[in-house]
PDB file of N, CA, C, O and CB in Angstrom:
ATOM      1  N   MET A   1     187.833  83.369 260.310  1.00  0.00           N
ATOM      2  CA  MET A   1     186.569  83.723 259.601  1.00  0.00           C
ATOM      3  C   MET A   1     186.011  81.618 258.961  1.00  0.00           C
ATOM      4  O   MET A   1     186.731  80.790 258.403  1.00  0.00           O
ATOM      5  CB  MET A   1     187.155  85.303 257.878  1.00  0.00           C
ATOM      6  N   ARG A   2     185.129  81.543 259.221  1.00  0.00           N
ATOM      7  CA  ARG A   2     184.595  79.827 259.305  1.00  0.00           C
ATOM      8  C   ARG A   2     184.101  80.219 257.680  1.00  0.00           C
ATOM      9  O   ARG A   2     183.843  81.336 257.230  1.00  0.00           O
ATOM     10  CB  ARG A   2     182.954  79.170 260.848  1.00  0.00           C
ATOM     11  N   THR A   3     184.063  78.612 256.839  1.00  0.00           N
ATOM     12  CA  THR A   3     183.668  78.211 255.889  1.00  0.00           C
ATOM     13  C   THR A   3     182.116  78.522 255.751  1.00  0.00           C
ATOM     14  O   THR A   3     181.461  77.945 256.620  1.00  0.00           O
ATOM     15  CB  THR A   3     184.078  76.989 255.858  1.00  0.00           C
ATOM     16  N   VAL A   4     181.463  79.195 254.982  1.00  0.00           N
ATOM     17  CA  VAL A   4     180.041  78.860 254.790  1.00  0.00           C
ATOM     18  C   VAL A   4     179.829  78.369 253.607  1.00  0.00           C
ATOM     19  O   VAL A   4     180.599  78.459 252.651  1.00  0.00           O
ATOM     20  CB  VAL A   4     179.172  79.891 254.956  1.00  0.00           C
ATOM     21  N   CYS A   5     178.455  77.669 253.639  1.00  0.00           N
ATOM     22  CA  CYS A   5     178.410  76.819 252.166  1.00  0.00           C
ATOM     23  C   CYS A   5     176.494  76.940 251.929  1.00  0.00           C
ATOM     24  O   CYS A   5     175.566  76.578 252.653  1.00  0.00           O
ATOM     25  CB  CYS A   5     179.199  74.633 252.410  1.00  0.00           C
ATOM     26  N   VAL A   6     176.524  77.454 250.902  1.00  0.00           N
ATOM     27  CA  VAL A   6     174.686  77.405 250.296  1.00  0.00           C
ATOM     28  C   VAL A   6     174.614  75.758 249.876  1.00  0.00           C
ATOM     29  O   VAL A   6     175.251  75.235 248.961  1.00  0.00           O
ATOM     30  CB  VAL A   6     174.251  78.691 248.417  1.00  0.00           C
ATOM     31  N   VAL A   7     173.734  75.137 250.725  1.00  0.00           N
ATOM     32  CA  VAL A   7     173.945  73.295 250.344  1.00  0.00           C
ATOM     33  C   VAL A   7     172.596  73.572 249.623  1.00  0.00           C
ATOM     34  O   VAL A   7     172.558  72.904 248.589  1.00  0.00           O
ATOM     35  CB  VAL A   7     173.960  71.711 251.931  1.00  0.00           C
ATOM     36  N   GLY A   8     171.379  74.382 249.816  1.00  0.00           N
ATOM     37  CA  GLY A   8     170.064  73.776 248.975  1.00  0.00           C
ATOM     38  C   GLY A   8     169.741  75.059 249.621  1.00  0.00           C
ATOM     39  O   GLY A   8     170.189  75.653 250.602  1.00  0.00           O
ATOM     40  N   ILE A   9     168.207  75.451 248.178  1.00  0.00           N
ATOM     41  CA  ILE A   9     167.676  77.000 247.973  1.00  0.00           C
ATOM     42  C   ILE A   9     166.197  76.307 247.443  1.00  0.00           C
ATOM     43  O   ILE A   9     166.009  75.217 246.903  1.00  0.00           O
ATOM     44  CB  ILE A   9     168.736  78.241 246.593  1.00  0.00           C
ATOM     45  N   GLY A  10     165.219  77.395 247.822  1.00  0.00           N
ATOM     46  CA  GLY A  10     163.939  76.983 247.455  1.00  0.00           C
ATOM     47  C   GLY A  10     163.289  78.429 247.075  1.00  0.00           C
ATOM     48  O   GLY A  10     163.612  79.549 247.469  1.00  0.00           O
ATOM     49  N   MET A  11     162.477  78.108 246.362  1.00  0.00           N
ATOM     50  CA  MET A  11     161.372  79.818 246.357  1.00  0.00           C
ATOM     51  C   MET A  11     159.757  79.332 246.173  1.00  0.00           C
ATOM     52  O   MET A  11     159.255  78.524 245.393  1.00  0.00           O
ATOM     53  CB  MET A  11     161.803  81.164 244.531  1.00  0.00           C
ATOM     54  N   SER A  12     159.329  79.946 246.941  1.00  0.00           N
ATOM     55  CA  SER A  12     157.534  80.234 246.813  1.00  0.00           C
ATOM     56  C   SER A  12     157.424  80.270 245.110  1.00  0.00           C
ATOM     57  O   SER A  12     158.156  80.639 244.192  1.00  0.00           O
ATOM     58  CB  SER A  12     156.859  82.151 247.680  1.00  0.00           C
ATOM     59  N   LYS A  13     156.103  79.680 245.237  1.00  0.00           N
ATOM     60  CA  LYS A  13     155.308  79.838 243.724  1.00  0.00           C
ATOM     61  C   LYS A  13     155.080  81.442 243.523  1.00  0.00           C
ATOM     62  O   LYS A  13     154.706  82.082 244.506  1.00  0.00           O
ATOM     63  CB  LYS A  13     153.584  78.953 243.696  1.00  0.00           C
ATOM     64  N   TRP A  14     155.279  82.073 242.357  1.00  0.00           N
ATOM     65  CA  TRP A  14     154.980  83.486 242.169  1.00  0.00           C
ATOM     66  C   TRP A  14     154.156  83.769 241.382  1.00  0.00           C
ATOM     67  O   TRP A  14     154.369  83.341 240.247  1.00  0.00           O
ATOM     68  CB  TRP A  14     155.872  84.182 241.858  1.00  0.00           C
ATOM     69  N   GLY A  15     152.978  84.525 241.579  1.00  0.00           N
ATOM     70  CA  GLY A  15     152.043  84.566 240.519  1.00  0.00           C
ATOM     71  C   GLY A  15     150.927  85.574 242.017  1.00  0.00           C
ATOM     72  O   GLY A  15     151.236  86.259 242.992  1.00  0.00           O
ATOM     73  N   GLU A  16     149.865  85.193 241.513  1.00  0.00           N
ATOM     74  CA  GLU A  16     148.507  85.664 242.615  1.00  0.00           C
ATOM     75  C   GLU A  16     148.277  84.132 243.375  1.00  0.00           C
ATOM     76  O   GLU A  16     147.630  83.126 243.086  1.00  0.00           O
ATOM     77  CB  GLU A  16     146.668  86.308 241.555  1.00  0.00           C
ATOM     78  N   VAL A  17     149.315  84.598 244.684  1.00  0.00           N
ATOM     79  CA  VAL A  17     148.754  83.522 245.872  1.00  0.00           C
ATOM     80  C   VAL A  17     147.346  83.966 246.829  1.00  0.00           C
ATOM     81  O   VAL A  17     147.512  83.872 248.045  1.00  0.00           O
ATOM     82  CB  VAL A  17     150.104  83.333 247.058  1.00  0.00           C
ATOM     83  N   TRP A  18     146.575  84.233 246.557  1.00  0.00           N
ATOM     84  CA  TRP A  18     145.516  84.959 247.447  1.00  0.00           C
ATOM     85  C   TRP A  18     145.332  83.973 248.788  1.00  0.00           C
ATOM     86  O   TRP A  18     145.257  84.447 249.921  1.00  0.00           O
ATOM     87  CB  TRP A  18     143.936  85.172 246.541  1.00  0.00           C
ATOM     88  N   ARG A  19     145.275  82.671 248.535  1.00  0.00           N
ATOM     89  CA  ARG A  19     145.085  81.432 249.051  1.00  0.00           C
ATOM     90  C   ARG A  19     146.025  81.455 250.047  1.00  0.00           C
ATOM     91  O   ARG A  19     145.435  80.968 251.011  1.00  0.00           O
ATOM     92  CB  ARG A  19     145.194  80.323 248.131  1.00  0.00           C
ATOM     93  N   LYS A  20     147.145  81.736 250.384  1.00  0.00           N
ATOM     94  CA  LYS A  20     148.222  81.279 251.287  1.00  0.00           C
ATOM     95  C   LYS A  20     148.798  82.811 251.887  1.00  0.00           C
ATOM     96  O   LYS A  20     148.789  83.985 251.515  1.00  0.00           O
ATOM     97  CB  LYS A  20     149.488  80.264 250.361  1.00  0.00           C
ATOM     98  N   SER A  21     149.263  82.063 252.971  1.00  0.00           N
ATOM     99  CA  SER A  21     149.411  83.523 253.914  1.00  0.00           C
ATOM    100  C   SER A  21     150.742  83.708 253.684  1.00  0.00           C
ATOM    101  O   SER A  21     151.277  82.815 253.027  1.00  0.00           O
ATOM    102  CB  SER A  21     149.072  83.502 255.691  1.00  0.00           C
ATOM    103  N   LEU A  22     151.536  84.760 254.098  1.00  0.00           N
ATOM    104  CA  LEU A  22     153.022  85.308 253.629  1.00  0.00           C
ATOM    105  C   LEU A  22     153.504  83.789 254.575  1.00  0.00           C
ATOM    106  O   LEU A  22     154.033  82.875 253.943  1.00  0.00           O
ATOM    107  CB  LEU A  22     153.719  87.392 254.320  1.00  0.00           C
ATOM    108  N   ARG A  23     153.306  83.664 255.848  1.00  0.00           N
ATOM    109  CA  ARG A  23     154.133  82.395 256.738  1.00  0.00           C
ATOM    110  C   ARG A  23     154.095  81.196 255.668  1.00  0.00           C
ATOM    111  O   ARG A  23     155.128  80.556 255.471  1.00  0.00           O
ATOM    112  CB  ARG A  23     153.210  81.827 258.428  1.00  0.00           C
ATOM    113  N   GLN A  24     152.864  80.872 254.946  1.00  0.00           N
ATOM    114  CA  GLN A  24     152.832  79.784 254.459  1.00  0.00           C
ATOM    115  C   GLN A  24     153.702  79.421 253.679  1.00  0.00           C
ATOM    116  O   GLN A  24     154.255  78.321 253.682  1.00  0.00           O
ATOM    117  CB  GLN A  24     151.953  79.624 254.045  1.00  0.00           C
ATOM    118  N   LEU A  25     154.026  80.925 252.451  1.00  0.00           N
ATOM    119  CA  LEU A  25     154.572  81.110 251.231  1.00  0.00           C
ATOM    120  C   LEU A  25     156.525  80.804 252.245  1.00  0.00           C
ATOM    121  O   LEU A  25     157.500  80.179 251.825  1.00  0.00           O
ATOM    122  CB  LEU A  25     153.935  83.092 250.299  1.00  0.00           C
ATOM    123  N   PHE A  26     156.414  81.267 253.062  1.00  0.00           N
ATOM    124  CA  PHE A  26     157.971  81.086 253.775  1.00  0.00           C
ATOM    125  C   PHE A  26     158.214  79.483 254.109  1.00  0.00           C
ATOM    126  O   PHE A  26     159.272  78.887 253.909  1.00  0.00           O
ATOM    127  CB  PHE A  26     158.093  82.051 255.427  1.00  0.00           C
ATOM    128  N   VAL A  27     157.118  78.971 254.609  1.00  0.00           N
ATOM    129  CA  VAL A  27     157.637  77.891 255.079  1.00  0.00           C
ATOM    130  C   VAL A  27     157.509  76.654 253.524  1.00  0.00           C
ATOM    131  O   VAL A  27     158.124  75.588 253.534  1.00  0.00           O
ATOM    132  CB  VAL A  27     156.684  77.512 256.641  1.00  0.00           C
ATOM    133  N   ASP A  28     156.897  76.953 252.703  1.00  0.00           N
ATOM    134  CA  ASP A  28     157.199  76.431 251.258  1.00  0.00           C
ATOM    135  C   ASP A  28     158.506  76.713 250.417  1.00  0.00           C
ATOM    136  O   ASP A  28     158.836  76.027 249.449  1.00  0.00           O
ATOM    137  CB  ASP A  28     156.170  76.937 250.444  1.00  0.00           C
ATOM    138  N   ALA A  29     159.257  77.864 250.922  1.00  0.00           N
ATOM    139  CA  ALA A  29     160.528  77.998 250.575  1.00  0.00           C
ATOM    140  C   ALA A  29     161.427  77.037 251.441  1.00  0.00           C
ATOM    141  O   ALA A  29     162.477  76.475 251.132  1.00  0.00           O
ATOM    142  CB  ALA A  29     160.891  79.417 250.692  1.00  0.00           C
ATOM    143  N   ALA A  30     160.947  77.019 252.225  1.00  0.00           N
ATOM    144  CA  ALA A  30     162.232  76.440 253.334  1.00  0.00           C
ATOM    145  C   ALA A  30     162.055  74.985 253.230  1.00  0.00           C
ATOM    146  O   ALA A  30     162.889  74.129 253.524  1.00  0.00           O
ATOM    147  CB  ALA A  30     162.083  76.934 255.169  1.00  0.00           C
ATOM    148  N   ARG A  31     160.493  74.754 252.634  1.00  0.00           N
ATOM    149  CA  ARG A  31     160.908  73.052 252.918  1.00  0.00           C
ATOM    150  C   ARG A  31     161.419  72.994 251.760  1.00  0.00           C
ATOM    151  O   ARG A  31     162.386  72.234 251.817  1.00  0.00           O
ATOM    152  CB  ARG A  31     159.710  71.751 253.213  1.00  0.00           C
ATOM    153  N   GLU A  32     161.280  73.393 250.755  1.00  0.00           N
ATOM    154  CA  GLU A  32     161.910  72.990 249.536  1.00  0.00           C
ATOM    155  C   GLU A  32     163.589  73.152 249.514  1.00  0.00           C
ATOM    156  O   GLU A  32     164.310  72.351 248.918  1.00  0.00           O
ATOM    157  CB  GLU A  32     161.240  73.859 248.402  1.00  0.00           C
ATOM    158  N   ALA A  33     163.999  74.104 250.123  1.00  0.00           N
ATOM    159  CA  ALA A  33     165.267  74.259 250.434  1.00  0.00           C
ATOM    160  C   ALA A  33     165.852  73.235 251.113  1.00  0.00           C
ATOM    161  O   ALA A  33     166.736  72.590 250.550  1.00  0.00           O
ATOM    162  CB  ALA A  33     165.424  75.295 251.053  1.00  0.00           C
ATOM    163  N   ILE A  34     165.517  72.972 252.225  1.00  0.00           N
ATOM    164  CA  ILE A  34     166.036  71.673 253.033  1.00  0.00           C
ATOM    165  C   ILE A  34     165.616  70.147 252.438  1.00  0.00           C
ATOM    166  O   ILE A  34     166.300  69.197 252.819  1.00  0.00           O
ATOM    167  CB  ILE A  34     165.389  71.778 254.594  1.00  0.00           C
ATOM    168  N   GLN A  35     164.530  69.916 251.536  1.00  0.00           N
ATOM    169  CA  GLN A  35     164.643  68.999 250.775  1.00  0.00           C
ATOM    170  C   GLN A  35     165.631  69.173 249.637  1.00  0.00           C
ATOM    171  O   GLN A  35     166.081  68.069 249.332  1.00  0.00           O
ATOM    172  CB  GLN A  35     163.487  68.748 250.420  1.00  0.00           C
ATOM    173  N   ASN A  36     166.181  70.244 248.825  1.00  0.00           N
ATOM    174  CA  ASN A  36     167.394  70.133 248.155  1.00  0.00           C
ATOM    175  C   ASN A  36     168.404  70.360 248.394  1.00  0.00           C
ATOM    176  O   ASN A  36     169.383  70.478 247.658  1.00  0.00           O
ATOM    177  CB  ASN A  36     167.464  70.512 247.419  1.00  0.00           C
ATOM    178  N   ALA A  37     168.278  70.469 249.660  1.00  0.00           N
ATOM    179  CA  ALA A  37     169.791  70.403 250.209  1.00  0.00           C
ATOM    180  C   ALA A  37     170.396  68.682 250.589  1.00  0.00           C
ATOM    181  O   ALA A  37     171.586  68.369 250.632  1.00  0.00           O
ATOM    182  CB  ALA A  37     169.789  71.438 251.808  1.00  0.00           C
ATOM    183  N   GLY A  38     169.446  67.929 250.787  1.00  0.00           N
ATOM    184  CA  GLY A  38     169.618  66.454 250.767  1.00  0.00           C
ATOM    185  C   GLY A  38     170.377  65.916 251.741  1.00  0.00           C
ATOM    186  O   GLY A  38     170.884  64.797 251.661  1.00  0.00           O
ATOM    187  N   VAL A  39     170.528  66.949 253.029  1.00  0.00           N
ATOM    188  CA  VAL A  39     171.804  66.308 254.130  1.00  0.00           C
ATOM    189  C   VAL A  39     170.932  65.611 255.177  1.00  0.00           C
ATOM    190  O   VAL A  39     169.735  65.507 254.910  1.00  0.00           O
ATOM    191  CB  VAL A  39     172.945  67.659 255.033  1.00  0.00           C
ATOM    192  N   ASP A  40     171.361  65.145 256.279  1.00  0.00           N
ATOM    193  CA  ASP A  40     170.654  64.864 257.342  1.00  0.00           C
ATOM    194  C   ASP A  40     170.781  65.769 258.592  1.00  0.00           C
ATOM    195  O   ASP A  40     170.061  65.442 259.535  1.00  0.00           O
ATOM    196  CB  ASP A  40     170.948  63.620 257.623  1.00  0.00           C
ATOM    197  N   ARG A  41     171.422  66.644 258.727  1.00  0.00           N
ATOM    198  CA  ARG A  41     171.592  67.918 259.147  1.00  0.00           C
ATOM    199  C   ARG A  41     171.683  69.402 258.953  1.00  0.00           C
ATOM    200  O   ARG A  41     172.469  69.759 258.076  1.00  0.00           O
ATOM    201  CB  ARG A  41     172.147  67.797 259.411  1.00  0.00           C
ATOM    202  N   ILE A  42     171.148  70.167 259.485  1.00  0.00           N
ATOM    203  CA  ILE A  42     171.552  71.949 259.066  1.00  0.00           C
ATOM    204  C   ILE A  42     171.610  72.749 260.144  1.00  0.00           C
ATOM    205  O   ILE A  42     170.720  72.713 260.994  1.00  0.00           O
ATOM    206  CB  ILE A  42     170.435  72.797 258.116  1.00  0.00           C
ATOM    207  N   ASP A  43     172.715  73.604 260.241  1.00  0.00           N
ATOM    208  CA  ASP A  43     173.200  74.303 261.071  1.00  0.00           C
ATOM    209  C   ASP A  43     172.200  75.534 261.342  1.00  0.00           C
ATOM    210  O   ASP A  43     172.006  76.126 262.403  1.00  0.00           O
ATOM    211  CB  ASP A  43     174.502  74.595 260.642  1.00  0.00           C
ATOM    212  N   SER A  44     171.606  75.755 260.046  1.00  0.00           N
ATOM    213  CA  SER A  44     170.801  77.633 260.280  1.00  0.00           C
ATOM    214  C   SER A  44     170.052  77.243 258.710  1.00  0.00           C
ATOM    215  O   SER A  44     170.409  76.391 257.896  1.00  0.00           O
ATOM    216  CB  SER A  44     172.414  79.749 260.259  1.00  0.00           C
ATOM    217  N   LEU A  45     169.087  78.047 258.656  1.00  0.00           N
ATOM    218  CA  LEU A  45     167.992  78.334 257.419  1.00  0.00           C
ATOM    219  C   LEU A  45     167.814  79.800 257.702  1.00  0.00           C
ATOM    220  O   LEU A  45     167.810  80.438 258.755  1.00  0.00           O
ATOM    221  CB  LEU A  45     166.362  77.396 257.469  1.00  0.00           C
ATOM    222  N   TYR A  46     167.648  80.187 256.254  1.00  0.00           N
ATOM    223  CA  TYR A  46     168.034  81.668 256.638  1.00  0.00           C
ATOM    224  C   TYR A  46     166.300  82.120 255.308  1.00  0.00           C
ATOM    225  O   TYR A  46     166.376  81.358 254.345  1.00  0.00           O
ATOM    226  CB  TYR A  46     170.438  82.355 255.978  1.00  0.00           C
ATOM    227  N   VAL A  47     165.621  82.629 255.246  1.00  0.00           N
ATOM    228  CA  VAL A  47     164.561  82.934 254.795  1.00  0.00           C
ATOM    229  C   VAL A  47     164.261  84.310 254.385  1.00  0.00           C
ATOM    230  O   VAL A  47     164.372  85.043 255.368  1.00  0.00           O
ATOM    231  CB  VAL A  47     163.833  82.537 255.558  1.00  0.00           C
ATOM    232  N   GLY A  48     163.878  85.048 253.179  1.00  0.00           N
ATOM    233  CA  GLY A  48     164.097  86.241 253.075  1.00  0.00           C
ATOM    234  C   GLY A  48     162.995  86.572 252.212  1.00  0.00           C
ATOM    235  O   GLY A  48     162.293  85.705 251.693  1.00  0.00           O
ATOM    236  N   CYS A  49     162.813  87.915 252.033  1.00  0.00           N
ATOM    237  CA  CYS A  49     161.500  88.284 251.264  1.00  0.00           C
ATOM    238  C   CYS A  49     161.816  89.659 250.665  1.00  0.00           C
ATOM    239  O   CYS A  49     162.148  90.517 251.483  1.00  0.00           O
ATOM    240  CB  CYS A  49     160.095  88.350 252.271  1.00  0.00           C
ATOM    241  N   MET A  50     161.757  90.099 249.046  1.00  0.00           N
ATOM    242  CA  MET A  50     162.401  91.432 248.726  1.00  0.00           C
ATOM    243  C   MET A  50     161.183  92.217 249.445  1.00  0.00           C
ATOM    244  O   MET A  50     161.699  93.075 250.161  1.00  0.00           O
ATOM    245  CB  MET A  50     162.721  91.808 246.914  1.00  0.00           C
ATOM    246  N   SER A  51     159.965  92.263 249.529  1.00  0.00           N
ATOM    247  CA  SER A  51     158.835  93.196 250.014  1.00  0.00           C
ATOM    248  C   SER A  51     158.215  93.096 250.957  1.00  0.00           C
ATOM    249  O   SER A  51     157.686  94.094 251.445  1.00  0.00           O
ATOM    250  CB  SER A  51     157.987  93.333 249.376  1.00  0.00           C
ATOM    251  N   SER A  52     158.065  91.725 251.579  1.00  0.00           N
ATOM    252  CA  SER A  52     156.942  91.347 252.369  1.00  0.00           C
ATOM    253  C   SER A  52     155.877  92.133 253.525  1.00  0.00           C
ATOM    254  O   SER A  52     154.938  91.485 253.989  1.00  0.00           O
ATOM    255  CB  SER A  52     157.496  90.441 252.942  1.00  0.00           C
ATOM    256  N   GLY A  53     156.058  93.251 253.846  1.00  0.00           N
ATOM    257  CA  GLY A  53     155.591  94.192 254.438  1.00  0.00           C
ATOM    258  C   GLY A  53     154.600  95.192 253.602  1.00  0.00           C
ATOM    259  O   GLY A  53     153.502  95.611 253.971  1.00  0.00           O
ATOM    260  N   LEU A  54     155.345  95.483 252.273  1.00  0.00           N
ATOM    261  CA  LEU A  54     154.423  96.155 251.439  1.00  0.00           C
ATOM    262  C   LEU A  54     153.246  95.057 251.130  1.00  0.00           C
ATOM    263  O   LEU A  54     152.114  95.533 251.037  1.00  0.00           O
ATOM    264  CB  LEU A  54     155.191  96.724 250.082  1.00  0.00           C
ATOM    265  N   PHE A  55     153.380  93.684 250.967  1.00  0.00           N
ATOM    266  CA  PHE A  55     152.297  92.824 250.319  1.00  0.00           C
ATOM    267  C   PHE A  55     151.168  92.677 251.470  1.00  0.00           C
ATOM    268  O   PHE A  55     149.964  92.508 251.278  1.00  0.00           O
ATOM    269  CB  PHE A  55     152.925  91.263 249.803  1.00  0.00           C
ATOM    270  N   VAL A  56     151.921  92.796 252.865  1.00  0.00           N
ATOM    271  CA  VAL A  56     150.928  92.681 254.020  1.00  0.00           C
ATOM    272  C   VAL A  56     150.465  93.588 254.474  1.00  0.00           C
ATOM    273  O   VAL A  56     149.784  93.478 255.494  1.00  0.00           O
ATOM    274  CB  VAL A  56     151.255  92.176 254.987  1.00  0.00           C
ATOM    275  N   GLY A  57     150.657  94.685 253.924  1.00  0.00           N
ATOM    276  CA  GLY A  57     150.405  96.104 254.670  1.00  0.00           C
ATOM    277  C   GLY A  57     150.727  96.422 255.767  1.00  0.00           C
ATOM    278  O   GLY A  57     150.021  96.931 256.637  1.00  0.00           O
ATOM    279  N   GLN A  58     152.017  96.094 255.813  1.00  0.00           N
ATOM    280  CA  GLN A  58     152.510  96.757 257.225  1.00  0.00           C
ATOM    281  C   GLN A  58     153.396  98.252 256.875  1.00  0.00           C
ATOM    282  O   GLN A  58     153.863  98.923 257.796  1.00  0.00           O
ATOM    283  CB  GLN A  58     153.677  95.494 258.129  1.00  0.00           C
TER     284      GLN A  58
END
């Protein structure tokens, strides 16, 4: 088993964000996590959402 580390975190803004798409919310969180990591190289990035399907009517 290999060692895995969380080196950065990000979160999109909570509240009424009607002008942003679900994709833009994911991008905002990912950019914040990359900036928060403060590293030169990232092997992988995982983005999750509790109930995105419900929010976009899927």
